Structures are given as structure tokens and as C-alpha cells.
C-alpha positions in Angstrom: 2.3 -6.1 26.4 3.0 -3.2 24.1 4.1 -1.1 27.0 6.6 -3.8 28.1 8.0 -4.1 24.6 8.3 -0.3 24.5 10.3 -0.4 27.8 12.6 -3.0 26.3 13.2 -0.9 23.2 13.7 2.3 25.1 16.3 0.6 27.3 18.1 -0.5 24.2 18.0 -4.2 25.0 15.3 -5.5 22.6 16.7 -7.3 19.5 13.5 -9.1 18.4 10.0 -9.9 19.6 7.2 -11.8 17.9 4.0 -13.6 18.7 3.4 -16.9 17.1 0.2 -18.2 15.5 -1.7 -21.1 16.9 -0.1 -24.6 16.7 -3.0 -25.6 14.5 -1.3 -23.6 11.7 2.1 -25.2 12.4 4.0 -28.3 11.9 6.9 -30.1 13.5 9.7 -31.9 11.7 11.0 -34.8 13.8 14.2 -36.5 13.1 14.7 -40.2 14.1 17.7 -42.2 12.9 18.5 -39.4 10.5 15.1 -39.5 8.7 12.7 -36.6 9.0 9.0 -36.9 9.4 6.4 -34.1 9.5 3.7 -33.9 12.1 1.0 -31.3 11.3 -0.5 -29.3 14.2 -2.4 -28.7 16.4 -0.3 -30.0 19.2 -1.8 -31.0 22.5 1.1 -30.4 24.8 -0.1 -26.9 25.9 2.5 -26.6 28.6 5.3 -27.1 26.0 4.1 -24.7 23.3 5.8 -21.4 22.7 3.4 -18.5 22.0 6.0 -15.9 21.3 9.5 -14.8 22.1 11.8 -11.9 22.9 15.5 -11.7 22.1 17.2 -9.2 24.3 20.9 -8.4 24.7 21.9 -8.0 28.4 25.1 -8.3 30.3 24.1 -11.0 32.8 21.5 -13.7 33.4 20.5 -11.7 36.5 19.6 -8.8 34.2 17.6 -11.1 31.9 15.7 -12.5 35.0 14.9 -8.9 36.1 13.4 -8.1 32.7 11.5 -11.4 32.6 9.9 -10.7 36.1 8.4 -7.5 34.6 6.5 -9.3 31.8 2.8 -8.5 32.3 1.6 -12.1 32.4 -1.3 -13.2 34.6 -0.3 -16.9 34.0 2.4 -18.5 32.0 6.0 -19.6 31.9 9.0 -17.8 30.5 12.2 -19.8 29.6 15.5 -17.8 29.6 18.2 -19.1 27.4 21.4 -17.7 25.9 21.9 -17.4 22.2 25.1 -18.7 20.7 27.6 -16.0 19.7 30.5 -16.6 17.2 33.0 -16.4 20.1 31.3 -19.4 21.6 32.9 -21.6 18.9 36.6 -22.4 18.6 38.4 -20.8 15.6 39.2 -23.2 12.9 
């Protein structure tokens, strides 16, 4: 994984990357009807847990897909999503 992170950094596209600790050390804040409630981990929905993340700046979603296909995973799922930029919001 370190080699992959180095490749992202060398290419100049890596903005942030971190691994996350186990869900047993986390909590979720759930809002229902405007009221928050806290649920302490661990969480059982293994397929829905995020173990880490990368934030990369690329020109197109195709470029993001190309980088994601190079991640050295044996098993797993990677979700690609855009980050909001100031220009995504109307001036006002």
C-alpha cells in the first residue's frame, strides 16, 4: 500500500490518505426528527464500513477510476465520489 501511496504522491494527485481504526473504537451520531443519538461501535455491517480513504485531485472520473484500479487490494470495495468545491455552490 505504501508503494501505491508513493505513486499517487509522485504523480501529484494525492491530497490526503489515512487508514481508520476499528469500528469498535468509533461511534455514530444518528439524527432522526432533528434529534441526535449516539451509537457506540463496534458496527456489524462489515460491507458498509470504511477502513481508510484517499483524496485525490484528478481531471476526470475516468482518471479516478484508473487510479482506483491500481489499488493493491486482494478483496474489497472502493467507492469513488467527488468532493464539493466552492464553485459548486451558487454565489450569494
